[in-house]
SEMIBA-431213 format. One line per 2 residues: number of its first residue (from 0); their letters; for each residue y, z, x of C-alpha. Coordinates in pm, 1 decimal. Layout:
NUM	A	Y/Z/X | ...
This chain:
0	MH	7431.1/-3201.5/3331.9 | 7290.7/-3118.6/2990.3
2	GQ	7467.9/-3320.2/2724.6 | 7623.0/-3572.5/2964.4
4	FG	7389.5/-3858.6/2882.9 | 7444.8/-4064.5/2570.3
6	SV	7127.8/-4268.3/2601.0 | 6757.7/-4196.0/2577.8
8	II	6508.6/-4364.0/2811.9 | 6140.7/-4381.5/2719.7
10	TF	5875.7/-4526.1/2951.7 | 5529.9/-4623.6/2832.5
12	DD	5261.6/-4875.5/2927.7 | 5451.5/-5150.0/3113.3
14	KV	5771.7/-5097.5/2912.1 | 6104.6/-4916.2/2935.1
16	FI	6288.2/-4849.6/2608.4 | 6657.3/-4757.7/2633.7
18	IS	6832.1/-4633.9/2319.2 | 7204.5/-4567.2/2290.9
20	PL	7250.1/-4395.4/1954.0 | 7612.0/-4288.7/1983.1
22	ED	7917.4/-4512.7/1928.5 | 7755.7/-4856.1/1933.9
24	LS	7397.7/-4822.3/1821.0 | 7191.0/-5038.9/2053.0
26	AV	6848.2/-5054.0/2208.7 | 6681.9/-5253.8/2484.7
28	LI	6310.2/-5294.1/2541.8 | 6216.1/-5415.4/2888.7
30	QS	5858.0/-5522.5/2945.4 | 5808.0/-5514.3/3320.1
32	TE	5555.0/-5328.2/3529.5 | 5803.4/-5311.1/3818.8
34	TN	6088.1/-5174.4/3606.1 | 5857.5/-4919.6/3445.5
36	AT	5738.0/-4810.4/3790.5 | 6099.6/-4769.9/3906.3
38	FT	6202.7/-4556.7/3608.0 | 5881.7/-4353.1/3636.1
40	AI	5945.9/-4289.6/4007.4 | 6302.4/-4176.7/3932.3
42	FE	6174.7/-3937.5/3665.7 | 5898.7/-3798.1/3886.8
44	GL	6138.7/-3754.3/4179.3 | 6386.6/-3561.3/3966.9
46	WS	6109.5/-3359.6/3802.8 | 5970.6/-3256.0/4142.4
48	VS	6302.8/-3103.9/4254.3 | 6401.8/-2955.0/3918.3
50	KK	6414.1/-2584.5/3859.1 | 6222.5/-2427.6/3575.2
52	YK	6435.2/-2370.3/3265.9 | 6368.3/-1995.7/3270.6
54	DV	6503.6/-1978.1/3627.9 | 6817.8/-2171.3/3535.0
56	VK	6886.0/-1944.0/3237.2 | 6861.0/-1636.3/3462.1
58	LK	7125.5/-1782.4/3695.2 | 7389.5/-1801.6/3421.2
């Protein structure tokens, strides 16, 4: 999946910052505790099931 995402998502405080730097440069800042919690939960869920990079490199 590396390289398939054209946007960057940054979560901090009670905010979610989405930047799309490719074709149409745009950015959205959402200030919402609930939205931040949702994006944080998605990240933590994916992080918890991810393999370590060194293990992925060995598989190739």
